[in-house]
C-alpha positions as CSV (number, residue, x, y, z in Angstrom):
1,M,-16.5,2.0,-10.9
2,K,-13.7,0.2,-13.0
3,I,-10.2,-0.1,-12.5
4,I,-8.2,0.5,-15.6
5,N,-4.4,1.0,-16.4
6,L,-3.0,4.6,-15.2
7,D,-1.9,6.8,-18.0
8,F,1.0,9.2,-16.7
9,H,-0.6,11.1,-19.8
10,N,-3.8,11.3,-18.9
11,R,-3.4,15.0,-16.3
12,P,-6.5,15.4,-14.2
13,V,-6.3,11.6,-13.2
14,V,-2.9,12.0,-12.3
15,T,-3.3,15.0,-10.6
16,Q,-5.9,13.9,-8.9
17,V,-4.1,10.6,-7.9
18,A,-1.0,12.6,-6.3
19,E,-3.8,14.6,-4.6
20,M,-4.6,11.5,-2.6
21,L,-1.4,10.6,-2.0
22,V,-0.4,14.0,0.1
23,A,-4.3,14.1,1.8
24,G,-4.0,10.2,2.6
25,F,-1.0,10.1,4.2
26,A,-1.0,13.3,5.6
27,E,-2.3,12.2,9.3
28,H,-0.3,9.2,10.1
29,W,3.0,9.3,7.7
30,P,3.4,13.0,6.8
31,D,6.7,12.8,5.4
32,A,5.9,9.8,2.2
33,W,4.7,13.1,0.5
34,P,3.8,15.9,2.0
35,E,4.0,18.1,-1.2
36,L,2.0,17.7,-4.7
37,D,4.3,17.7,-6.5
38,G,6.5,14.8,-4.3
39,A,3.4,13.1,-4.6
40,L,3.4,13.9,-8.6
41,E,6.7,12.2,-9.0
42,E,5.9,8.9,-7.6
43,V,3.3,8.9,-9.8
44,A,5.6,9.1,-12.5
45,V,7.9,6.6,-11.1
46,M,5.3,4.0,-11.1
47,S,4.1,4.6,-14.7
48,Q,7.3,3.2,-15.8
49,P,6.4,0.1,-18.0
50,D,8.1,-2.3,-15.7
51,R,5.4,-1.8,-13.2
52,I,1.9,-2.3,-12.7
53,S,-0.2,1.0,-11.7
54,R,-4.2,0.6,-12.0
55,V,-6.6,3.3,-11.0
56,A,-10.2,3.3,-9.5
57,V,-12.0,6.2,-11.7
58,D,-16.1,6.6,-11.1
59,A,-18.9,7.0,-14.4
60,D,-17.4,10.4,-15.2
61,G,-13.6,9.3,-15.1
62,T,-12.5,10.3,-12.0
63,A,-10.0,9.1,-9.2
64,L,-11.5,7.2,-6.5
65,G,-8.5,5.0,-5.6
66,W,-5.1,3.8,-6.4
67,I,-3.0,0.9,-6.3
68,G,0.8,-0.1,-7.7
69,G,3.0,-3.0,-8.0
70,I,6.5,-3.3,-8.3
71,P,8.3,-6.2,-9.3
72,E,11.2,-7.8,-7.0
73,Y,13.0,-11.4,-7.5
74,D,12.7,-11.7,-11.0
75,G,8.8,-10.9,-10.8
76,N,8.1,-13.8,-8.0
77,V,7.3,-11.5,-6.3
78,W,5.6,-8.2,-6.2
79,E,5.6,-5.5,-3.3
80,L,2.3,-3.7,-3.3
81,H,3.0,-0.1,-3.4
82,P,1.6,2.3,-2.9
83,L,-2.6,2.2,-2.3
84,I,-4.7,4.6,-1.9
85,V,-8.4,5.4,-1.4
86,R,-10.2,8.2,-1.4
87,P,-11.0,9.1,2.4
88,D,-14.3,10.8,1.3
89,V,-15.2,7.4,-0.3
90,Q,-13.1,4.4,2.1
91,G,-15.1,1.8,3.3
92,K,-17.2,1.1,0.6
93,G,-14.7,-1.4,-1.5
94,I,-12.6,0.2,-3.3
95,G,-9.5,-0.9,-1.7
96,R,-10.7,-4.2,-1.3
97,A,-10.9,-4.2,-5.0
98,L,-8.1,-2.8,-5.9
99,G,-6.0,-5.6,-4.0
100,R,-8.0,-8.2,-5.9
101,D,-7.4,-6.3,-9.3
102,L,-3.5,-6.4,-8.5
103,E,-3.6,-9.7,-7.3
104,A,-4.9,-10.6,-10.4
105,Q,-2.8,-8.5,-12.5
106,V,0.9,-10.1,-10.7
107,A,-0.7,-13.7,-11.1
108,A,-0.8,-13.0,-15.1
109,R,2.7,-11.5,-14.9
110,G,3.4,-15.3,-13.2
111,G,4.2,-13.4,-10.3
112,L,3.9,-16.2,-7.2
113,T,3.5,-13.8,-3.9
114,L,2.6,-9.9,-3.4
115,W,4.0,-8.3,-0.4
116,V,3.3,-5.1,1.3
117,G,5.2,-2.9,4.2
118,S,2.7,-1.1,6.3
119,D,4.6,1.4,8.8
120,D,4.0,2.4,11.6
121,E,5.2,5.5,12.6
122,D,2.2,6.8,14.5
123,G,2.1,4.9,17.7
124,M,-0.8,2.2,15.8
125,T,-0.2,-0.7,16.9
126,S,1.1,-2.1,20.1
127,L,4.3,-2.9,18.0
128,S,5.0,0.8,18.1
129,N,7.1,2.9,20.7
130,V,8.8,-0.3,22.5
131,D,11.6,-2.3,21.6
132,L,10.8,-5.2,19.9
133,Y,14.5,-6.7,20.7
134,P,15.0,-10.1,21.6
135,N,11.5,-11.6,20.9
136,V,10.2,-9.8,17.9
137,A,8.3,-13.4,17.0
138,E,6.0,-13.1,20.4
139,K,5.5,-9.4,19.6
140,I,4.6,-10.1,16.2
141,M,2.2,-12.9,17.5
142,N,0.5,-10.6,20.0
143,I,0.1,-7.7,18.0
144,R,-2.6,-4.9,18.9
145,N,-4.5,-2.8,16.2
146,L,-4.3,0.3,18.8
147,R,-5.9,3.2,16.1
148,R,-6.6,1.4,12.9
149,H,-3.3,0.8,11.7
150,P,-4.1,-0.6,7.9
151,Y,-2.7,-4.0,9.0
152,E,-5.5,-5.1,9.6
153,F,-7.0,-4.3,6.4
154,Y,-4.4,-6.1,4.6
155,Q,-5.5,-9.2,6.4
156,K,-9.1,-9.5,5.8
157,L,-6.9,-9.3,1.8
158,G,-5.1,-12.7,2.7
159,F,-1.9,-11.1,3.4
160,V,0.2,-12.9,6.8
161,I,2.5,-11.1,9.3
162,T,5.8,-12.9,7.7
163,G,8.1,-10.1,10.0
164,V,8.7,-6.6,11.1
165,V,11.6,-4.5,10.7
166,P,12.3,-2.7,13.6
167,D,13.1,0.5,13.8
168,A,12.9,1.1,10.4
169,N,11.8,4.5,10.5
170,G,13.2,5.6,14.1
171,W,13.2,3.6,17.2
172,G,10.2,2.6,18.1
173,K,9.0,3.2,14.5
174,P,8.4,-0.7,12.8
175,D,7.6,-1.2,9.0
176,I,5.4,-4.4,9.1
177,M,5.8,-6.7,7.0
178,L,2.7,-8.6,5.4
179,S,2.7,-11.6,2.5
180,K,0.3,-13.5,0.5
181,R,0.4,-16.1,-2.0
182,V,-1.1,-15.1,-5.5
183,S,-0.3,-18.2,-7.6
184,R,1.4,-21.6,-7.7
């Protein structure tokens, strides 16, 4: 496996990445990219020169996973968006390798912090389907992963929960914010 810049002109890889988005988000976040056309638009947006768009490919050039970065706060902070690994190769270190690669790319651009929003629209954590007010901080401190929510994957990469946006996706559907320092 190697990680390379995603070339938007490489139509086979772009299509593979878009197909991963549709399939990978279908179960828990079905409104994210419900069809291929929307996913192809996302890939095009992430191919803008100010963004980071990296793809893990196998020896044959087949896409295994994709990660993107969006600069914010004059480049001091970058949003990790999106991250997807093909379901049949998950658990083999591809997501971790993509995450580390993105950190290096962000640090090389002078970024200090990387953050990711990890929505819970499907009752996957103890923060879902409850009123997080009035004591949001206590509920964050006592978070439990009920159904393989990806926040624990990000924690394994060194991210920490730095906040939550209650009801971001409707009542009881929060966005969990995680951040990490990538350089100093």
